[in-house]
C-alpha positions as CSV (number, residue, x, y, z in Angstrom):
1,X,0.0,-0.1,-0.2
2,X,1.0,3.3,-0.9
3,X,0.0,6.8,0.5
4,X,-1.4,9.6,-1.4
5,X,-2.2,13.1,-0.8
6,X,-5.7,14.3,-2.0
7,X,-5.6,17.9,-1.9
8,X,-8.5,20.1,-2.4
9,X,-7.7,23.6,-4.2
10,X,-9.8,26.9,-3.5
11,X,-9.7,29.8,-5.6
12,X,-9.6,33.1,-3.7
13,X,-12.3,35.7,-4.7
14,X,-14.6,33.2,-6.0
15,X,-18.1,33.6,-4.8
16,X,-18.8,31.3,-1.9
17,X,-21.6,28.8,-2.2
18,X,-25.0,29.5,-0.6
19,X,-25.1,28.3,3.0
20,X,-27.1,25.6,2.3
21,X,-25.1,24.0,-0.3
22,X,-22.0,24.4,2.0
23,X,-23.9,22.4,4.7
24,X,-24.6,19.8,2.3
25,X,-21.0,19.7,1.2
26,X,-19.9,19.4,4.8
27,X,-22.2,16.6,5.2
28,X,-21.1,14.8,2.0
29,X,-17.4,15.0,3.0
30,X,-18.4,13.7,6.6
31,X,-19.9,10.6,4.8
32,X,-17.1,10.2,2.4
33,X,-14.7,10.4,5.4
34,X,-16.7,7.3,6.8
35,X,-16.4,5.3,3.8
36,X,-12.9,6.1,3.4
37,X,-12.5,4.8,7.2
38,X,-14.6,1.7,6.6
39,X,-12.5,0.9,3.6
40,X,-9.4,0.8,5.7
41,X,-7.7,3.7,3.4
42,X,-8.0,6.6,6.0
43,X,-4.8,8.0,7.4
44,X,-5.7,11.7,8.0
45,X,-7.8,14.7,6.7
46,X,-8.2,18.2,7.6
47,X,-9.6,21.5,6.3
48,X,-7.4,24.6,6.4
49,X,-7.9,28.2,7.3
50,X,-7.9,30.7,4.3
51,X,-4.4,31.2,2.9
52,X,-4.1,35.0,4.5
53,X,-3.8,33.3,7.7
54,X,-0.7,31.5,7.0
55,X,2.8,32.4,8.2
56,X,6.0,31.4,6.3
57,X,9.2,30.7,8.3
58,X,12.5,30.4,6.6
59,X,16.1,30.6,7.4
60,X,18.2,33.2,5.6
61,X,22.0,33.9,6.1
62,X,21.6,32.3,9.7
63,X,18.7,34.1,10.7
64,X,15.1,32.9,11.0
65,X,12.6,35.1,9.2
66,X,8.7,35.2,9.6
67,X,6.6,36.5,7.2
68,X,2.7,36.8,7.3
69,X,0.8,35.3,4.2
70,X,1.2,32.3,2.0
71,X,4.4,31.1,0.6
72,X,3.1,31.3,-3.0
73,X,1.6,34.6,-4.2
74,X,-1.4,33.5,-6.1
75,X,-5.2,32.8,-6.1
76,X,-5.1,29.1,-5.8
77,X,-4.5,27.7,-2.3
78,X,-4.7,24.2,-0.6
79,X,-8.1,24.4,1.3
80,X,-7.8,21.0,3.0
81,X,-6.7,17.5,2.3
82,X,-6.9,13.9,2.8
83,X,-3.7,11.4,3.4
84,X,-5.1,8.1,2.3
85,X,-3.5,4.5,1.8
86,X,-4.4,3.0,-1.8
87,X,-3.2,-0.1,-3.5
88,X,-2.3,2.0,-6.6
89,X,-2.8,5.4,-8.5
90,X,-6.1,4.2,-10.1
91,X,-7.4,3.4,-6.6
92,X,-6.4,7.0,-5.2
93,X,-8.1,8.6,-8.3
94,X,-11.3,6.7,-7.5
95,X,-11.3,8.3,-4.0
96,X,-10.2,11.7,-5.6
97,X,-13.4,11.3,-8.0
98,X,-15.7,11.2,-4.8
99,X,-13.8,13.6,-3.1
100,X,-14.2,16.2,-6.0
101,X,-18.1,15.7,-5.8
102,X,-18.1,15.7,-2.3
103,X,-16.1,19.1,-1.4
104,X,-16.9,20.7,-4.5
105,X,-13.6,21.7,-5.3
106,X,-10.6,20.5,-7.3
107,X,-8.8,17.6,-6.0
108,X,-5.1,16.9,-6.9
109,X,-3.7,13.4,-6.3
110,X,0.1,13.0,-5.5
111,X,2.1,9.9,-4.2
112,X,4.2,10.4,-1.4
113,X,7.9,9.4,-2.0
114,X,8.5,5.8,-1.3
115,X,11.2,5.6,1.6
116,X,11.9,2.0,1.4
117,X,14.5,2.4,-1.1
118,X,17.0,3.8,1.5
């Protein structure tokens, strides 16, 4: 089994769905989370606060600097994610198809690096 990151992308400035649609999306995501857990694919998941709440920490010339805001200047940011276990990419993509419908956002699928080849 490999682990995959399913990241949900949000676009800054897009109109938020009506409250009743958001409530349904929350219910749909909760139901999907239960399905992922029941299938034994669950590792971890979480939603993120907006990108403007981020703080970037970096080292520069021996000093640690912190700056407000996201690392990447852009309109698209990760709004939430799942870490799942899947037999292969096809299985991870099947979960992503369900995730994009449930959360009503684009979902990117990326495998974690395989650390068994050390």
